[in-house]
N, C-alpha and C positions, 0 to 999 in steps of 0.2 A: 226535473220532474216532468211527468207526462202531462199534456194539456187536455182539458176537458173536451175540446172540440176535435180530438184525434179520432181516427177511424177504429182503432183496435185496442183501446186502453185496457179492456178486461183481461187480455191474454198474456200469459207468461211463457216465454220461449227460451229454451236452453240451446245455445249455439255451439255445436261441436264440429264446425266445418273447417275445411281448408279452402283453397282458391276455387274448388269446384262448386262450393255451395254457399260461400260467404255472401254472395249477392242476394240469395234467397232470404237470409236472416236480415239483411239490410232493408229489403223491401218491407218486411214486417215491422222492423224497428222504426223506419221513417214515418210510418202511418200509425204509430202509437203503441204497438205491442211492447211489453217490458222484456226486452231481449238481453239475456245474460251471456256474454261472451266468455266461454270457459277456456282459459289459456294455460299452457304449461307454466310452471313456476319461473322458467327462464324467458317466458314470453312466447307469443305465437310467432312461428317462423316468418310470417309476412311482415313483422315489424323490422326485419332486417332487409327488406326489399326496397330498392330505390325506385324512383328518385326521392331524395330527402329535401325537405325545406331548408333553405340556406346552404344546400349542397354539403351538409355535414351529417354523416351517418350517425343515427341516434334511434334508439328503440321507440321514441315518442315523436319522431318527425318523418316517418315513412309516409309519403303521399298516398301510397297504395293502401296502407292500413287506415290512414286518416279518412279516406273516402269510404271504404267498405264497412266501416264500423261506426258511422255516425249514429247517434241516438241509442247506443248500446251501453250496458254496464259491463265491467270487466272484473272477473275473479280469476285467481290462479288455482290450479288443481291438477295434481298428478294422479290420474285414474288408474295407473298401473300399480299403485300402492293400495294395500287393503283399506287404509283409512280414507284414501281418496275415492275408492269405489263406494264406500259407505256414505260418504258425503254426497256423491252424485245421486245415489239412490234416494237420499232424503230430499234433494232438490227436485228430482223427477217426480216424487210422490205428490207434489203440489203444483207441478207445471202443467200447462195446457199442451205444449208442443216441445218436442225435441227434434232438432234438425241436425243431421250429421253427414259427413262425406268421408268417413274413415274407410280404410280397406275393407272389402267385404269379409265378414266374419270376425273382424277385430273386436267389436263390442260384445258379440256373443261369447267370444273366448274369455272375456273378462267378467262374464256373468251379467252384462249390462245390455243384452239384446232386448228387443221389444217384448217378447213373451215373458221375460223375467220382470221387466219394469212394469208391465201392465198388471201384474199380480197385486201390486200395492197401489196402482193408479189406473184403473180400467178406463178412465176418461182420457188418457194420454194419447195424443196424436203424434206419431213419429214418422219422419220423412228421411229416407236414406238416398243420397245422391252419389252415384258411382259411375265409373266409366261405361260399364256394359250391363248394369243391373245386377240383381241378387240371384239370378238363375242363368242357366245356359253354360256352354263350354268355355266362354270367355269371362265368366263372373269374377274370377280371381286375378285377371290381368291388370297390370298397372297401365297408366295412361299419362298423356300430356295433352296440351292444346293441339299440337301437331298430329298426334296419334288420333285424337278424337275427330278432327276434321278429315283425316284420311280414312278412318274406319267408317265414317258416316256417309262417305261419298261426296261430301261438300267440296273437297279439293278438285274432284273430277270436273266440276262445272266452273271452277274459278281459275282465271288466267287467260293468257292470249291464245288464239287458235293454234299457232305454230310453236307454242312454248309448253313447258311442263305444267302439271297441276301445281297450284300455289295455295298457301294458307292465307287467311285474311289477317289484317293488321291487328295487333294486340292479341288478346286471348278471347276471341269471340265465342269459342266453344262452351264457355262456362255460363253464358247468359241464358240460353234456351232451357237448360236443365234447371237452373235456379228459378226461372219464371214459371215453368211448369210446376215445380215443387211448391212455390208460393200459392199458386192458384189451387192446387190440390189440397194444400193445408187449409185454405179458407173454406173449400168445399167440405172437407172432413169436419171442421169445426162447426159449420152450419148443420151438417147432418147429425153430429153429436148433440148440439144444443137444442135443435128443433125436433129431432125425430127419435134417435136411438138411445141417447144418453151415454154412448160408449165411443171410445177413441178408435182410430184405425191406423194401420201401417201403410205407408206410401213408399213405393219403390220407383225411383226415377233413374233412367239410363241416359247418360249424356249422348251416346250414339243415337238412340231413338229420338231424343228431343231435337237433335240437330237435323235429322231427316225431315221433320215437320216444317223446318224453316226454309226449305228450298223446293217445295212441291210445286211452286208456281212455274218452275222450269220444266215440269212434266217429264222428269227423267224415267220414271217407271213406265209411263204410257209410251214414251218413245222406244223404250227397249221391248216392251211387249208387242208393239205393232210393227216396228221396223227392225228389231234386233240390233239397234245402234245406241251408243251412248250419246247424250246431249252434248253438242259441240261447245267447247269453251269459246267465248266471244269477247273476252276482256271487258271493257266498259261499253262495248257496242251491243247490239241485239240482232238476232235473226228475225225478229218479229216487227221491229220498228226501225226504219232507216230514213234519215240518220238518227242515231241516238248514242249518247256517250259524253265523255269529257273531251273538250277540244281546247287547244292552246289559244290564248289571246295575249295582248301586249303586256299585261301585268299579272298573269296567272293562268287560270283555267275557267272555262265556262261549260256548264252542263246544258245539253239541249236534247229535246225529243220531239220529233215530227211524226204525227200519227195520221191525221186525216188528209184527204186530198186538198182541202182548202188550205191547211197549214203548209203543205208542200208548195202549192202555188204561191203563197205569200212569201215563203222563204226563197224560192227560186227567183222571184222578181227582185227581192232585196239583194241577193247575191249578184244578180246581173247588174243592178244599179251601182253596186260598189266595185265590182271587178271588171265589168264589161264582158264577161265570159258568156257567150251566147249558148254554149253547150248545155248549161244548166237548164235552159228553157226547152230542151229536147222533149218531144212528145212521149218518148219511151219511158221517161222518169215519172210521168204524171200518173195519177190514180192512187191505188192503195199501196201499202208497204211492200207487199209481195211483188208488185211490179218493179219496185226499186231494188229489192234484195239482190238480184244478180249483178247489180252495178255498184255495190257498196264501196268498192275500192276507189273508183273514180269520183263518186259522190263525196266520200270522206276527204279526198284530196282537194276538191273544190270548196268544201266547207272550211277546211283549215286555211286555205288561201284567203277566204273571206274573214274568218274569225280573228286571224292574227293581225288584222288591221285596226282592231278596236280594243279598248279596255273592257274588263268584265262588266263594269257598271254601265258603260255605253251600250253593250249588247243586251244587258238585262232590261234597261229602261226602254230602248227602242223595240226590243222583242215584245215587251209588255204592250207597247202602243200598237204593235201589229198583231196582237193576240197570239203570240208564239211563246212556247215554253222555254225560256232561257233563264238560267240562274247561276250566279257565280259559285264556284267551288270554294267554300270558306275554309279558313284555317282557324286555329285556336284564338288568336287575337281578334279575329272578326267575331267569333262567337261571344267573347266576353263583352263586346260592345254592341252586340246585335240589338236593335230597337225592338224587334219582335219578341226576342227572349226576355228583354227587360220588361216589356208590357205584360207578358204572361207570367212574370215572377218565377222564371226558371232558376235563377241564381239566388242562393241564400248565403250570406256571409256569417261565418262563425269564428269566434275567438277561442283558440286552443291555448292552454297555459304554457305549452312548450313550443309549439309550431307557429304560434301567432295567428293573425287574421287571414282567413282563406275563403275563397268562393267555392260553393258546392252546388251542383245541379240537383235540386230536390223537388221542385214543383213540376213533376213530369205529367201528372194528370190532376184535374180539379174535380172535387166533389163539394157541392154546396154545404157550407157549414163545417168543412173539415180542413184543418191546417196541418201540413206536414211538420213534424217536430224539427227543431233546429238546435240539437245538442251535439257538440263536437265529440269525436271519438275519445274513449276513456284512456286514462293512463293505465299502465300495467298494474293489475290488481287493485285498482282504485276503489273498488266496492267490496273488497274482502270483508272488512269489518261490518259494513252495513248488512251484508247478506248472511255471513256466517254467525255473527253475534246478534245483530238486530232481528234477523228473520229465522235462523235455525236455532238460536238460543245458546250458542257456544259462549264461554267466558273469554275474557281477554287473555287469561293465562293459557287456555286451550289453544287460542289462536297463535300465541307465541310458540307453543310446543309444536303445533302443526308446521309453522314456518321453519322452525329449527330442524325438524326432521325431513324437510324437503317435500312435504305433502302439498303445501300451498306456496 
């Protein structure tokens, strides 16, 4: 059940997303919205996606599904059947939000587009998350994480200077679109409840959302002024020298030297450790742009220095010298991180099939608000609660719907 101190308990959300939008519905669910995950009778395809807890493939133990569907309820429904479409319309008639990431035009083709649904529920807020938006020459194109990163220009700025464009780890392209959609949904609900009394339709493009996540690199400005693409710099920077991830005895350390004072402190430390007088050369002093032409030799001197220490040694001594040094953490580090423990980032949940797992739920704090802590639902776990308890179907009707493949 939802907690009284959650942020969004009044709102009901129908979740018809795939990997492009599932994080949007998760954000709403984790802070209290009543999110109903609408799955195919055979189960959402992401239930077949590994890794699996216990390394045993099972529809209830996909770590991917378990994470992205916390605090949601699950019903099964085939909306390509006439009965399925009628049931979805009944659900939408009392919902506050419907969020979907189906192919452009798919729901309209089934008579379940926004204009149709708002006839019976003018207060409905509907958000569509798609690769390229609902209009334009690419509206009907299919996509993937790789395609989204390539089409947005993100890959152009990612990678080593002398290497090809590369994609980021995991499926980072899905997060910006989901986050933009979640914010837009909240804005539309506020506008509806406080001003207009009517819902709105929200169109989110993954391509456009991704572009807003790398504007700090000023790619458009560089092109307009210089006619050049921003150079790929790997983990380094053309603005801060040295900056990046550097090897040490037990892993990697991240470091960034910005001010002249920081450079002087680092140069003196490197000289103390290595005895290399070159690092004290006057031409390296001053601002970052004074050091930029010498990035290769400075990087080599830094690696000679950093490889003589452990990450913890560099971190603590760097802190003592007022330098920005931080170990590059791995997952085991994060699970035991005292900072994350103090900020209550990790929440343990007991799933009936997958067991007890840790989830990162406490991403932001609002006074008096507690993120929900309910594990992902079993397939169709709430069919009877919703179809019978809320829509008024009888048990016999539920049996017949299941027998005919509708649910």
